[in-house]
C-alpha positions in Angstrom: 50.9 91.3 -137.9 47.5 89.5 -138.8 49.4 86.1 -139.5 51.1 86.2 -136.1 47.7 86.6 -134.5 46.7 83.7 -136.3 49.8 81.8 -135.6 49.8 82.7 -131.8 46.1 81.5 -131.8 46.6 78.2 -133.3 49.5 77.4 -130.8 47.4 78.4 -128.2 44.9 75.6 -129.6 47.2 72.9 -129.9 48.5 73.5 -126.3 44.9 73.2 -125.1 44.1 70.1 -127.1 47.3 68.7 -125.6 45.6 69.1 -122.1 41.9 68.3 -122.6 42.4 64.9 -124.1 41.4 61.7 -122.3 44.1 58.7 -121.8 42.9 56.5 -124.6 45.1 57.6 -127.1 47.1 60.7 -126.4 48.1 63.7 -128.5 49.1 63.2 -131.7 51.2 65.8 -133.7 52.1 65.4 -137.5 51.9 66.7 -141.3 49.4 66.6 -143.7 49.9 66.8 -147.6 47.5 67.8 -150.1 45.1 70.8 -150.1 46.0 72.3 -148.1 49.6 71.2 -146.7 51.0 71.9 -143.3 50.7 70.7 -139.7 48.0 68.5 -138.0 47.2 67.7 -134.5 44.6 65.1 -132.9 43.9 65.0 -129.3 41.6 62.1 -128.1 38.7 62.8 -125.8 37.2 59.6 -125.4 38.2 55.6 -127.1 35.5 57.0 -130.3 35.9 60.9 -130.2 39.0 63.4 -131.0 39.5 66.9 -131.7 41.8 67.2 -134.8 43.2 70.5 -135.8 45.5 72.0 -138.8 47.5 74.9 -139.4 48.2 74.8 -142.9 48.8 76.6 -146.3 46.9 76.5 -149.4 48.8 76.3 -152.6 45.6 76.8 -154.6 44.3 79.8 -153.3 47.0 82.5 -153.4 49.1 80.9 -151.0 46.5 81.6 -148.2 46.8 80.5 -144.5 44.4 77.7 -143.4 43.2 77.2 -139.9 41.0 74.3 -139.0 39.1 72.5 -136.0 37.2 69.5 -136.5 35.1 67.0 -133.8 35.6 63.5 -134.9 33.7 60.4 -134.1 35.6 56.8 -135.0 34.1 53.6 -136.1 36.5 50.7 -135.3 34.4 47.4 -136.3 34.2 48.2 -140.2 37.5 46.5 -140.7 38.4 44.2 -137.7 42.0 43.1 -137.5 45.3 43.6 -135.7 46.1 47.1 -136.2 43.3 49.4 -135.7 41.6 51.0 -139.0 38.9 53.3 -138.0 36.4 55.2 -140.4 36.0 58.6 -139.2 33.6 61.6 -139.7 33.3 65.0 -138.2 32.0 68.6 -138.5 34.2 71.9 -137.6 34.9 75.0 -139.0 37.8 76.5 -141.1 39.2 79.9 -141.4 41.2 80.8 -144.7 43.3 84.1 -145.0 44.3 85.5 -148.4 46.7 88.0 -148.9 45.1 91.1 -149.5 41.7 89.6 -149.9 38.7 88.8 -147.7 38.7 86.2 -144.8 36.7 83.0 -145.5 34.9 81.3 -142.9 33.4 78.0 -143.4 31.5 75.0 -142.0 33.7 71.8 -142.3 32.4 68.3 -142.9 35.2 65.7 -143.1 35.5 62.1 -143.7 38.5 59.7 -143.5 40.2 56.7 -142.9 43.1 56.2 -140.5 45.7 53.2 -140.0 46.8 53.1 -136.4 50.1 50.5 -136.0 49.8 48.1 -133.4 53.4 48.4 -132.1 54.4 52.0 -132.9 53.1 55.4 -131.6 52.2 56.4 -134.9 49.0 56.6 -137.3 48.6 57.5 -141.3 45.4 59.1 -142.4 43.5 59.8 -145.5 40.6 62.6 -145.3 38.1 64.5 -147.5 36.5 67.7 -146.4 33.6 69.2 -148.4 33.7 73.1 -146.9 30.5 75.3 -147.0 32.0 78.9 -146.9 29.8 81.5 -145.1 31.6 84.6 -145.6 32.6 86.7 -147.6 30.1 84.8 -149.6 28.2 81.5 -149.7 30.5 78.9 -151.9 31.3 75.2 -151.8 35.1 74.1 -151.5 37.0 70.6 -151.0 40.1 70.1 -148.8 41.8 66.5 -149.1 45.2 65.1 -148.2 47.1 62.4 -146.5 49.2 62.5 -143.4 50.8 60.9 -140.4 51.4 61.8 -136.7 53.5 60.5 -134.0 51.6 60.2 -130.8 52.8 61.5 -127.4 51.6 59.5 -124.2 
């Protein structure tokens, strides 16, 4: 029942992101592979800012469910070229539930690079995210992964 509530909450989050973005790039949905591995969504708010969310499973930490939401800022002028290759950084939160163990709540600081195809509604990304878990005890963790998203306009 606990996992069902988390899945429903995450679905509502993805739907709300879909209707809250600006018209600059739209809403993207795809996969992320790494730690954790799962579904990723991104909704653009302006031409430089976005909300990113993930619903994933950690294979390292006792097959736990991982949910994160980040506010991202993008810098497009680092690598000027025909395709857009922004660096991005941001801050957000992460909830990780472990079967039979305490739920962890943490602060997520994320940084990465994204490749936006000029002629297709796709992007690919690589990111790393140090996480400061605040509950049930304070400790430092790390997420990293690669992914791809398809954008709906």
